[in-house]
NUTIBA-22176 format. One record per residue (C-alpha): chain; z, x negated, y. Coordinates in Angstrom, 2 decimals, m for minus. Each point is the difference from the previous one (the first is absolute). Example, Ala and Ser with C-alpha at 12.3 -4.5 7.8 and 13.67 -1.06 7.14 Angstrom:
<pts>
mol=A | up=7.80 | east=m12.30 | north=m4.50
mol=A | up=m0.66 | east=m1.37 | north=3.44
</pts>
This chain:
<pts>
mol=A | up=98.42 | east=m140.09 | north=50.71
mol=A | up=2.05 | east=2.42 | north=m2.04
mol=A | up=m0.64 | east=3.56 | north=1.09
mol=A | up=2.74 | east=1.76 | north=m1.95
mol=A | up=3.16 | east=m0.95 | north=m1.81
mol=A | up=0.07 | east=2.50 | north=m2.85
mol=A | up=2.82 | east=m0.56 | north=m2.45
mol=A | up=m0.44 | east=m3.40 | north=m1.64
mol=A | up=m3.64 | east=m0.24 | north=1.18
mol=A | up=0.47 | east=m3.30 | north=1.84
mol=A | up=2.05 | east=m1.45 | north=m2.83
mol=A | up=m2.49 | east=1.04 | north=m2.69
mol=A | up=m3.01 | east=m1.31 | north=1.93
mol=A | up=1.72 | east=m3.32 | north=0.71
mol=A | up=0.87 | east=m0.42 | north=m3.68
mol=A | up=m3.52 | east=0.95 | north=m1.09
mol=A | up=m1.44 | east=m2.60 | north=2.40
mol=A | up=2.23 | east=m2.63 | north=m1.60
mol=A | up=2.39 | east=m0.22 | north=2.96
mol=A | up=3.09 | east=2.03 | north=m0.88
mol=A | up=2.60 | east=0.42 | north=2.72
mol=A | up=3.05 | east=m2.22 | north=m0.09
mol=A | up=3.06 | east=1.90 | north=m1.15
mol=A | up=m1.98 | east=2.81 | north=m1.65
mol=A | up=1.92 | east=0.78 | north=m3.18
mol=A | up=m2.53 | east=2.60 | north=m1.13
mol=A | up=m3.41 | east=m1.63 | north=0.60
mol=A | up=0.99 | east=m3.58 | north=0.79
mol=A | up=0.19 | east=m3.31 | north=m1.83
mol=A | up=3.40 | east=m0.21 | north=m1.70
mol=A | up=0.20 | east=m3.81 | north=m0.07
mol=A | up=m0.98 | east=m0.29 | north=3.66
mol=A | up=2.39 | east=2.78 | north=0.97
mol=A | up=2.89 | east=m1.82 | north=m1.69
mol=A | up=m0.82 | east=m3.05 | north=2.12
mol=A | up=m0.19 | east=1.92 | north=3.27
mol=A | up=3.18 | east=1.88 | north=m0.85
mol=A | up=1.79 | east=m3.33 | north=m0.48
mol=A | up=m1.28 | east=m1.06 | north=3.44
mol=A | up=1.63 | east=2.99 | north=1.64
mol=A | up=m2.66 | east=2.73 | north=m0.02
mol=A | up=1.80 | east=3.12 | north=m1.17
mol=A | up=m2.70 | east=2.56 | north=0.80
mol=A | up=m3.69 | east=0.68 | north=m0.20
mol=A | up=m1.94 | east=m2.24 | north=2.39
mol=A | up=m2.03 | east=2.71 | north=1.70
mol=A | up=m0.07 | east=0.46 | north=3.75
mol=A | up=m1.98 | east=2.29 | north=2.30
mol=A | up=m0.65 | east=m2.05 | north=3.15
mol=A | up=m1.71 | east=2.92 | north=1.72
mol=A | up=m0.47 | east=3.71 | north=m0.67
mol=A | up=m2.40 | east=2.21 | north=1.94
mol=A | up=m0.06 | east=3.76 | north=m0.34
mol=A | up=m0.75 | east=3.19 | north=1.88
mol=A | up=3.14 | east=1.61 | north=1.35
mol=A | up=m0.06 | east=3.56 | north=m1.40
mol=A | up=1.80 | east=1.42 | north=3.04
mol=A | up=m1.96 | east=m1.64 | north=2.83
mol=A | up=m3.23 | east=m0.77 | north=m1.89
mol=A | up=0.06 | east=m3.51 | north=1.50
mol=A | up=m0.47 | east=m3.26 | north=m1.85
mol=A | up=3.30 | east=m1.79 | north=m0.54
mol=A | up=0.39 | east=m3.64 | north=m1.03
mol=A | up=3.29 | east=m1.43 | north=m1.18
mol=A | up=0.48 | east=m3.74 | north=m0.57
mol=A | up=2.85 | east=m1.62 | north=m1.89
mol=A | up=0.91 | east=m3.68 | north=m0.16
mol=A | up=0.62 | east=m1.60 | north=m3.37
mol=A | up=3.60 | east=0.52 | north=m1.10
mol=A | up=2.46 | east=m2.87 | north=0.13
mol=A | up=0.26 | east=0.14 | north=m3.80
mol=A | up=m3.75 | east=m0.36 | north=m0.57
mol=A | up=m0.39 | east=m2.67 | north=2.68
mol=A | up=2.85 | east=m1.99 | north=m1.57
mol=A | up=m1.67 | east=0.23 | north=m3.40
mol=A | up=m3.32 | east=m1.25 | north=1.44
mol=A | up=1.85 | east=m2.97 | north=1.48
mol=A | up=1.00 | east=m1.06 | north=m3.53
mol=A | up=m3.62 | east=m0.37 | north=m1.12
</pts>
């Protein structure tokens, strides 16, 4: 589980582990990114399914969930 999302942290760690993110023009695989771009992916494939944090006003734990975007789901369907 990723605890923080400091600038580029997720992208750098994924690249270091040999699994760069699709669509990442800074840390990604250029050849692969050209292929995914031609298949319709026009952005970084990175999605936060769920975020949990302490609300600074109420001091309660808040959880926010987000479904995968239509764009990312459509790209997955091409694989």
